[in-house]
C-alpha positions in Angstrom: 83.4 87.4 90.5 81.5 87.9 87.1 84.1 90.0 85.6 87.1 88.4 87.3 88.2 91.5 89.2 90.4 91.1 92.2 89.1 93.3 95.0 91.2 94.4 98.0 88.9 94.2 100.9 89.6 95.8 104.3 89.3 99.0 106.2 89.7 102.2 104.2 93.0 103.9 104.3 93.7 107.5 105.1 95.6 109.4 102.4 98.3 111.0 104.6 100.9 113.4 103.2 104.3 114.8 104.2 105.6 118.4 104.0 108.6 120.4 105.0 109.1 123.5 107.2 112.6 124.7 106.5 114.6 126.2 103.7 118.0 124.9 102.6 120.4 124.9 99.6 121.6 121.4 98.7 123.9 119.7 96.1 122.9 116.5 94.4 126.0 115.0 92.6 125.9 111.6 91.0 129.2 110.3 89.7 129.7 106.7 88.8 132.6 105.0 86.9 132.5 101.3 86.2 134.5 100.8 83.0 133.4 102.2 79.7 131.2 105.3 79.7 130.5 106.7 83.2 127.6 108.7 84.7 127.9 112.4 85.8 125.1 114.7 86.9 125.4 117.5 89.3 122.7 120.0 90.5 122.4 122.6 93.2 118.9 123.3 94.5 117.1 125.7 96.8 114.3 123.9 98.6 111.7 125.7 100.8 108.0 125.3 101.8 105.4 127.0 99.7 104.0 130.3 101.0 100.4 130.6 101.9 99.8 132.6 98.7 101.4 130.0 96.6 99.2 127.3 98.2 96.1 129.4 97.8 96.7 129.3 94.1 96.2 125.5 94.3 99.9 124.5 94.1 101.3 121.6 95.8 104.7 121.7 94.0 106.5 124.5 92.3 109.5 123.9 90.1 111.7 126.8 88.9 114.7 126.8 86.6 116.8 129.5 87.9 120.1 128.5 86.2 122.3 131.2 84.5 124.5 130.3 81.5 125.2 126.6 80.6 126.2 125.1 84.0 123.4 122.5 83.5 122.6 122.2 79.8 119.0 122.9 78.8 118.3 119.3 77.8 119.2 117.9 81.3 117.2 120.3 83.4 113.9 118.6 83.0 115.7 115.3 84.1 116.7 117.0 87.4 113.0 117.9 87.8 111.8 114.4 87.1 114.3 113.0 89.7 113.1 115.6 92.3 109.4 114.7 91.7 110.1 111.0 91.9 111.8 111.3 95.3 109.3 113.7 96.8 106.6 111.1 96.0 108.4 108.5 98.2 108.3 110.8 101.2 110.7 110.6 104.2 108.9 110.0 107.5 106.4 107.3 106.5 106.6 106.9 102.8 103.8 109.3 101.9 104.0 111.9 99.1 105.7 115.2 100.2 103.6 118.3 99.2 103.8 122.1 99.4 107.3 122.2 98.2 109.2 124.8 96.1 112.4 123.7 94.4 114.7 125.9 92.4 117.6 124.7 90.2 120.3 127.3 90.6 123.4 125.7 89.4 125.3 122.5 88.7 127.9 121.0 86.3 128.2 118.4 83.6 130.6 116.3 81.8 130.9 116.3 78.0 130.9 112.5 77.6 129.4 111.0 80.9 126.4 113.3 81.5 123.0 111.9 80.5 119.3 112.1 81.3 119.6 109.2 83.7 122.6 110.8 85.5 120.7 113.9 86.0 117.5 112.1 87.3 119.7 110.4 89.8 121.4 113.7 90.8 117.9 115.3 91.4 116.7 112.3 93.5 120.0 112.3 95.6 119.6 116.1 96.3 116.2 115.4 97.8 117.3 112.3 99.7 120.1 114.3 101.3 118.0 117.2 102.0 115.1 115.4 103.8 116.7 115.2 107.2 117.4 119.0 107.2 114.1 120.1 106.0 112.0 119.8 109.2 109.6 117.2 107.7 106.2 116.9 109.1 103.4 114.3 108.6 100.0 115.7 107.5 96.5 114.2 107.9 93.4 115.2 105.9 90.7 117.0 108.1 87.1 117.1 107.2 84.3 119.7 107.7 81.5 117.8 109.5 77.9 118.9 110.2 75.9 116.8 112.5 72.1 117.2 112.9 70.6 115.6 116.1 67.5 116.0 118.3 68.4 118.0 121.3 68.2 115.1 123.8 71.2 113.5 122.2 73.4 116.5 121.6 75.5 116.0 124.8 76.4 112.5 123.6 77.2 113.8 120.0 79.4 116.5 121.4 81.3 114.2 123.7 81.8 111.8 120.8 83.1 114.4 118.6 85.5 115.8 121.0 86.9 112.4 121.7 87.8 112.3 117.9 89.9 115.5 118.2 87.2 117.5 116.6 87.4 121.3 116.7 83.8 122.7 117.1 83.2 125.7 115.0 79.5 126.3 115.3 76.3 125.2 117.1 72.9 126.3 116.1 69.2 125.3 116.0 67.4 124.0 113.0 63.7 123.6 114.0 63.5 121.1 116.8 67.0 119.8 116.1 70.5 120.9 117.0 73.3 121.4 114.4 77.0 120.9 115.3 79.5 122.1 112.7 83.2 121.0 113.3 86.4 120.0 111.7 87.6 116.3 112.5 90.6 114.2 111.2 89.4 111.8 108.6 91.1 108.9 110.4 88.8 109.4 113.4 85.6 109.1 111.3 85.5 105.6 110.1 82.5 103.8 111.4 80.9 107.0 112.7 77.7 106.3 110.9 77.0 103.2 113.1 78.3 105.1 116.2 76.0 108.1 115.5 72.9 106.0 114.9 73.5 104.0 118.1 73.9 107.1 120.3 70.8 108.7 118.9 68.4 105.7 118.3 68.8 106.3 114.6 67.5 109.9 114.6 70.8 111.8 113.9 72.7 112.2 110.7 75.8 113.9 109.3 77.5 115.2 106.2 81.2 115.4 105.6 83.5 117.1 103.0 87.3 117.7 102.7 88.8 120.7 104.5 92.5 120.8 104.5 95.7 118.9 105.5 97.0 119.6 109.1 100.0 118.4 111.0 99.7 115.0 112.7 100.3 115.2 116.5 103.9 114.1 117.5 102.4 111.4 119.7 100.9 109.7 116.6 103.8 110.2 114.1 105.9 107.1 115.1 102.8 104.9 115.2 101.8 105.9 111.7 105.2 105.5 110.4 105.4 101.9 111.8 102.0 101.1 110.3 103.1 102.5 106.9 
């Protein structure tokens, strides 16, 4: 109130992502003639998922200019990339950004008069829009590494609660008189867990959480999340 900042109040939102599972070659051709100067942009792309090695290097998107000769003039190639990036940010299944994608510009064509930066941006966007239904798109959700420490008498309730949240238990060990459970859990299942854990352990259990990776959302949840988005 003091600084006149408008706050959006509500439940936290999960940062879902989308990805692709197939490789295709696609053409994006934007041609528009409406009196006067027209618009002409044409690109041919190879689109595929990133390999594990490419993802291990920290990449979420790789763009490669693989054109030969002047089929797409040098000044228009960054425009194709701009259009591709913009459309990937819009997603396909539920409007979330699409990650782990390799795109290579391999060919195209241009018009001496009608080609422009804007026309090739539109061509890049069109190529991605037309490719999406053929790319085997998947919805991804963030998973967290979670460590719960609890007195032994409450560990059964703790384990049951975690398993109800789709947790994958990775390790269970002792720490003094307490038990430690290490697992991976979808972030979307963890909201309100502090209160839940305190309630089931009489306030004596605690947990820590850190990001792990993105994993595919179960098919049974995709439609529900898409509607919510």
